N, C-alpha and C positions, 0 to 999 in steps of 0.2 A: 177620288171621291165615286166615279160612278165601277172601279173594282170593285168597292166595297156593296153597292147597292144590286149590283149584276146578281148577283148567285142568291139573293133574298128571292128576288123576283124568279130569277129559275128556280126554284123550289116552290114556291108559290103556282106557278101556272102550271095547271089541269091538261094543259094544252098542249104541253113538249113530253117528249118519250120520258122514259125513266132514264134510257139508255141512247146513248148516240154513238154508234159505229163500236160498240162493242165497251166504252167508257165511258162509267159515268159524264152524264152534264151538268151536273153541278160545279165538279173539277178541271174538266176542260173546259168551262167559259171562264170559271177561276184565273187556271192555270195561264191560260189566253190572257183575259183582261190584265193579267197581272204585268206579264210580259208585252205584250200588245198595247199596252192605253200609255205608256213611258212613251215606245217609240212614235207614235201618231202622232203625242204631244211637242216631242222632240221639233217633227219633220214642220209640222202645223207651224211650230215656237218659232224656228228655223224662215218660215215663207212670213210670217208676217213680220221678223223683222227686215226682212232682205224689201218686205214693200214698201215697210217705216223707213228708210233709210236709201232707198228711189223718189219716196215723195220729199223725204228732209233735202238733199241733194236740189233734184227739179225746185221746189220752193225758192230754196237757197240758194241758187243760181239768178234765177228768178225774181227774187228781190234783193238781191244783196250779200245776203245772208249776215248772222249780227259784228260789232260792231265794238271790241272792248276795248277800251285806253287803263295801262296801268304803269305805274312807277317805283 
């Protein structure tokens, strides 16, 4: 979602220069967002998954976990 909003914000901002290092700012930020944001989401998702697994395993060890009986 941020990757679709970011170019609009950059275009409407009068404070940003029209060009950054010889490249159009909007293009650089759009491509950077399209490449960088999925990688950032993957990293943050992996960290969140590891933390949730750690919390679950600690709680299951402390409380005894779940017991399921079936025939």
